[in-house]
C-alpha positions in Angstrom: -20.5 80.8 164.7 -16.6 80.5 164.8 -14.6 83.0 166.9 -11.6 84.3 165.0 -8.5 84.2 167.1 -7.0 87.7 167.1 -3.0 88.2 166.1 -2.5 89.4 169.2 -3.4 86.4 171.2 -1.8 84.0 168.6 1.1 86.1 169.2 1.3 85.9 172.9 0.7 81.9 172.6 3.7 81.7 170.2 5.8 83.7 172.7 5.1 82.1 176.0 5.6 78.4 174.2 9.1 79.7 173.0 10.0 81.4 176.3 9.1 78.1 178.1 11.3 76.0 175.7 14.2 78.3 176.1 14.3 78.4 179.8 14.0 74.5 179.8 16.8 74.5 177.8 19.1 76.6 179.5 18.0 77.5 182.6 16.1 75.0 184.3 16.4 71.3 183.4 13.8 68.5 184.2 15.3 65.1 184.5 14.5 61.5 185.2 17.2 59.4 187.6 17.8 56.3 185.2 20.1 54.4 187.4 20.4 53.5 191.0 24.0 54.9 191.6 22.7 57.6 194.2 20.6 55.5 196.3 19.2 55.8 199.1 19.4 59.6 198.4 17.9 59.6 195.0 16.1 56.9 193.7 15.5 55.4 190.3 12.9 57.0 188.5 13.0 60.1 190.5 12.3 63.4 189.0 14.4 66.2 189.5 14.9 70.1 188.3 18.2 71.1 188.0 19.7 74.6 187.6 21.7 74.4 184.7 23.3 77.8 184.9 24.2 78.7 188.7 27.7 77.0 188.7 29.0 79.0 186.1 28.9 82.1 188.3 29.2 80.4 191.7 31.6 78.1 193.3 30.7 74.5 193.7 30.5 73.5 197.1 30.9 70.1 199.0 27.9 67.6 199.3 26.2 69.2 196.2 24.7 66.9 193.8 25.8 67.9 190.4 24.4 66.6 187.0 26.8 65.5 184.4 25.0 65.1 180.8 26.1 65.8 177.1 23.4 68.4 176.7 24.8 70.6 179.4 
């Protein structure tokens, strides 16, 4: 016996997927460190999450690690 997926459940799934994509694209970035330029603070292959929007509204402080990317 097959179960029918209701329209509401289908819509909620699509909504959540789109919400995650938007958040990851504009607000929270997941990056992998490709080079050893920040060793020993950040090692090659480390994964970091970066807030992509905070410094548009806040002053950049000393000793803060910034990400420079074409995508930002």
